[in-house]
N, C-alpha and C positions, 0 to 999 in steps of 0.2 A: 290688353296689357302692353303689347308691342308698340301700338300707336301712342299710348300715354307716356311710355318711357322715352321714346324718341322725341315726342313733342315737348316734353319737359326740358330735354337737353337743348333743343333748337330754340326754345324761348330764352335760354340763358346765354345764347351765343355772343352777346355783347359784353358779358361780364369778364371775359378773359383778359389776358395780358397783351393780346394782339400778336402772339407768336404761335407758330404751328410746329409740330414735331419737336425737334430740339431747338429750332428757331434761333434767335439772336441771344438768348439768355443762357445758352449752354444746355447740358443734359438735363432732362426733366424726369423727376421721380415717377410721375404718373405712367410713363411708358414702361418703366421697369416693373411697376406694380402689375400692370396688365399682362406683361410677359410672364411674370411669376405666377399669377393666377391661372393663366392659360396652360403653362407647362405643369403646374400642380394638378389641374383638372385632367390632363393627359395621364400623368402618373397614377392618380387615384382611380381613374376609369379602368386602366389596364390592370392595375394590381388588385383592386378590390372586387372588380366585376368581370371584365372581359377575360382575364386569365383563367378563371374558374370555368368559363364557358368553352374556351377553345383549347386549353392545355390540359390534357388528361392528368388526373392524380393530384391536382393542387387542392389543398384543403380550403374550405370557405374562409374568406377574410373576416376579420372581426366586425366589419361593416361594409356596406356597398355604396358606391358612388356610380350609378348607372347612366349618368348624363354625359353624352358625347358632344362636346363643343370646343375642347381645348385646341385641337389641331387646326380646326377651321378659324379660330380666333387668331392663332399665330400667323396664318396665311393672310388674313386681313391686315394685320399689323405690317407684315412683310410688304404687302401691296402699297400701303400708305407711304412707307419710307422709300419704296422703289419709285413711286410717283414723285416724291420730293426730290430725290437725287437725280432723276432723269433730266431735269432742267439744267443740271450743272455740267453735263458731259455730252459728247456726241453719242448717237445711238450705239455704235459699235464699241466705243470705249466704255460706255455704261454697261453694256451687256457683258463684256469681259470682266468688269469688276463684280457684277452679279455672280458670274460663274466662279470667280475667285473666292467669293464668300461661301459658295455651296459645295462645289465639286470635290476639292481635295479631302475635306472632312468626311463627306459622304462616301467617297471611294474607300477611304481608310476604314470607315465603319462597316461597309459591306464585307470587306476581307476579314476584319476582326471578328464580326459576328459569325461569319461562315466557319472560321476556325474554332470559335468557342462552342458553337453548336455541335460540331463534329467531335470535339474533345470531351464535352461535359453533358450534353443532353441525353436524357433517357432514350433507350432504343426505340420506343414507340413514338417518339417525337419525329416529325419530319426533318430529315437531314438534307439540306439543299445540295443539288448536284453541281458539277462544274458548269453545266449549261445554265443553271439558275444563277450561278455566280457571275458568269459572263453577261447574261442578260440583264442582271441588276446593275452591273458596272456600266453597261452601255445604255442604261435607262430604257430598256426595251421590255421590262417585265410587265408592263401594262399594255403592250402592243402585241406580243406574240403568245398565242394560246399554248399552254404547256410549260411556259417559263414561270416558275413560282417565285414568290417573294422570299428573299433571304431573311427579311424581317418585315412584319406586318406594317410597321411605321413608314416604310419606304414608299408608300403610295403617294406621298406628297411631292417627291422629288421630280418625277417627270412633269407633273402639273406645274410646279414652280418654274422649271426651265422652259417649258412651253409658253407659259404666260409672259415670262421676261423676254423671250425671243419675240413674241408678238408685240409687246410694248416697245421694244427697241426698233422693230421694223416700222410700226405706226408712227414713231417719233420723227421719222424722215418725211412724213406727209404734212405739209403746212396746214391743210384743211383740218386734219385731226388735231393739231396743236391749237388751232383757233377755236374749234368747236368739238371737244372730246365727248360731249354728252350723247350724241347719236350712237357713237361706237359703244359706249357703256350700256346703253339700252339694248342695242343689238346683241351684245355679249350675254345679257341676261335672258332676253325674250326668245332669241332663235333656238337655243338649246331647250327651253321650256316647250316651245311649239313642237319641236322634233320629238321630245319625250311624250307629249300628250297625243300626238297624231300617229307617229310611225313606230312607237315602241311600247304600245299598250299590250299587245298580244304577240308573244313569241317573236320578238324583234330579230332581225338577221344578225349573224355574228359580226359581220363587218361593221354594222352600225353601232353595235355595242362597243367594239374596239375604238371606233372613231370618237364616240361620245365620251367614253370613260378613259380610254388610253391617252387621248390627246389632251384631256383635262377640260373639254368643253362643258362637261357636266359640273365642273367646279369653277368655271369662269366667274360666276357671281361673287365668289370670295374676293377676287382681285378687283372686281367692279366696286364692291363695298369699300375697300381700302382707298381706291383712286377717287371715288365719289366723296368720301369724307375729307380727303385732302383738298379736292376742288372747293368744297363747301368752306373749309377752314380758311382758304385763301380768297373767299368771296367771289369765286368763279361760277358757282351755282347757288341758287337760293335755298332757303330752308324747306320750302314745300317741295321743291325738286328733289332734294336729298331724301325727304321723308318718303316720297313716292318710289325712289330708287331702292331705298332700304327695305321698303315693304315688298317690292318685287324680289329682292335678294332673299328675304325670308321665305317667300313662296317657293323660290328655287331650292332653298335649303331643305324645305319639307318635301319637295317633289323628287329631287334626284337622289339616287342611292348614295350611301347606305341608309336603310330604313330607320336605324336607331339614333339618328341625329336628334339632339335636343334643341328644338327651335327656340324654346323659351330661354334656355341658358345662353344660346348664341345671341338672342336679342338683347339680353342684359349686357353681354360683353360688347356688342355694338354700341350700346348706350355709353358704356365706360370709355370706349374708343373716341366717341364724339366729345365727351367731356375732356379727355386728354388732349384732343386736337384743338379745341377752342377755348376751354376753360382755364382757370388758374392751375398752376402746378400743385400737386398734392404734397402737403408737408407731412413728413414722417419723422419720428425720433431718430437722432443721428445713428445709433447702433443698428436700428432696423433699416435705415436707408442704405447703410453699407452692405448689409446682408442681402437685401432685395436687389441692389445693384449688381452684386457678385453673382447671384443666381441668374438674373436676367442676362448677364454677360456670357454665361455658359449654357444657356437654355437650348441652343441649337444642338450642341454636343449631347446634352442630356436627352433630348428628343431622339437623336439617332441611336443612342446606345442602350435605351432602357428596356425595350419590350421583351425580345427573346431571352436576353440575359436575365432579366427579372423573372421570367417564367421558369427558367432552369433553377434559379435560386429558390423560388417558391416551391417547386416540386421536390427538390432535394431536402429542403427543410421540412416539408410536409411528410415525406417518407420517414424522416427521423423523428417525427412526432413533436417538433418544436412548436411552441406557442405561435399562433398566427400573428399576434402583435409583433413578435420578434422578426419573423420572416418579412413582414410588411415593412418594418423599419430597415432591414437589410436590403430589401428590394429598392427602396427609395434612396438609401444611402449609397448603394453601389451605382445607381444611375447617376447620381450627382458626382461621385468620384470619377467614373469613367467619362462623363460629360466634360468635367474639368480637364482631365488628361487630354481628351481629344481636342479641346479648345486651345490649350496652351502648347501642346506638342505638334499639332497639325494645322488647325484652322488659322490661327494668328500668324505663325511663321510662313505658311503657304501664301497667305494674303500679302504679307510684306514682300515676299520673293516675287510674286506675280506682279505687283505694282512697282517693281524695281527699287524696293527698299526706300520708298519715299517716306519721310517723316509724317506721322499722323498729325494732321492739322484740324482746324475747326470743322472743315467739310467732312473729313474722314470720321470725326467723332459723331457727326450727325448721321453718318452712314453705318455706324457700328456701335453697339451690337444690336440695336433695335431693328435694323433693317436686314432682313434675310428673305 
């Protein structure tokens, strides 16, 4: 299935408009659709399936969506736009802009969720300590044993910062700029070899920390985004991309967590290829506005949805409220808090960090699709 999906996309690569990302034609609806599909998958996975597994006392949802691929998709899209914007700035300036997108909203979310959990979570739920709070703020929660996540969704942040740091450093090497493909292959194959050889039976703790804490076990997600960007710009061929994406899917199946849906992820990779090279997707005007709005706040929604949603689901379950009602409130609250985090923190912090420069065409290409 994977090969046929990707091959179909590659066969259509000449049918596009010749632009990639936001390109020269302005913002493209296709990227907004992908981000909405991805954040929707995250919300439904956590609300209808995972919450009932990990959060005691939540009544079963009216249906289950057990396929875990949304967060991985968001990271691939983030890598695609990171690769596109990297060519426009020096490595250091680009890296600081990446941090300006990520860190202020993340730090605010960490503190907010810490306070919300302590104020409203049931007694049997885990209440993060001040050590957990500090470890999460410093992005050390995947490096230091005993430091717990303030929110389960925060596993992506150290990986993104680590990947962007590596990309910024590699951008200074002329050989990598000329021939990035060997680096991409290495980022996929080296962690796979380590996983298959040194981590099969009772791996050492330091090796687990290096692989999972540093993000090496998720480097293939950034490889996928960068490879699709290279392919869209005719810097690698279709067969090369197909081989790389096949390796990416093998890595997605091999590395933890075990519940990743490789099939769902393959479908989303196919859609990303279509968005990168094909024609923009035409939507009715009202739907276009709604999709654009949700896409623009998707990072905030991602940061604020999980533990807050579990608390809502548990309190409503205790009160005997219909599961359709708490599911709607779960999703609605995530959207509301995500919107607030975006407009009150993320966007103002970015404007301040970049010295209040007016948003130009380059910035619009950089936001909100690229995180």
